[in-house]
C-alpha positions in Angstrom: -0.2 0.4 -0.1 1.7 3.7 -0.9 0.8 5.9 2.2 1.5 9.5 1.0 2.1 12.1 3.4 -1.2 12.7 4.9 -2.1 9.5 4.9 0.7 8.9 6.7 0.5 12.2 9.3 -3.4 10.9 10.2 -2.3 7.1 11.2 0.3 9.1 13.2 -2.7 10.8 14.7 -4.6 7.7 15.5 -1.9 5.7 17.1 -1.1 9.0 19.3 -5.0 8.5 20.6 -4.7 5.2 20.2 -1.3 4.2 22.4 -3.1 5.6 26.1 -5.5 3.9 26.1 -4.0 0.8 24.5 -1.8 1.4 27.3 -3.6 2.0 30.3 -6.0 -1.3 29.4 -3.1 -3.2 28.7 -2.6 -2.3 33.0 -5.2 -2.7 34.1 -5.9 -5.8 32.5 -2.5 -7.1 34.0 -4.0 -5.4 37.7 -6.6 -7.8 36.9 -9.6 -5.2 36.3 -10.7 -7.4 33.2 -14.0 -5.9 32.4 -12.7 -2.2 31.9 -9.1 -3.1 30.5 -10.4 -5.7 27.4 -12.8 -2.3 26.8 -10.0 -0.4 26.3 -8.3 -2.4 24.7 -11.0 -3.5 22.5 -11.5 0.6 22.2 -8.6 1.0 20.9 -8.7 -1.8 18.1 -11.9 -0.4 17.5 -10.4 3.1 16.3 -7.5 1.7 14.4 -10.3 -0.5 12.2 -12.5 2.4 11.7 -8.9 4.8 10.8 -7.8 1.8 8.1 -11.3 0.9 6.5 -14.3 3.1 7.4 -14.5 5.9 4.2 -15.0 9.2 5.7 -16.0 12.5 3.1 -12.3 13.8 3.3 -11.4 10.7 1.3 -14.3 11.0 -1.0 -12.0 13.2 -3.4 -9.1 11.2 -3.5 -11.1 8.2 -4.2 -13.0 10.6 -7.0 -9.2 11.7 -8.6 -7.8 7.8 -8.4 -10.6 6.2 -9.9 -10.5 9.4 -12.8 -7.0 9.1 -13.3 -7.9 5.6 -14.1 -9.6 6.5 -16.8 -8.4 8.9 -18.7 -4.5 7.4 -18.2 -4.2 3.9 -19.0 -1.1 1.7 -19.0 0.6 1.3 -22.0 0.8 -2.2 -23.8 3.8 -4.3 -23.6 3.6 -6.3 -26.1 
């Protein structure tokens, strides 16, 4: 998967938001508080999955541009 600078910065931002609850969840889970620890870990994983697989309105122009370029510019035929 080829990432541009904006996608990379977006992923770093999500990681900065996900790491604290994940660490807190792991600490609580190891400390014996299973419900809260597992909930924080599940929340962290859910945020990461949503970042990768949910299409947001900000993603739509890039998707449309890639499809348009794919239609207009055809790859050269190797003979």
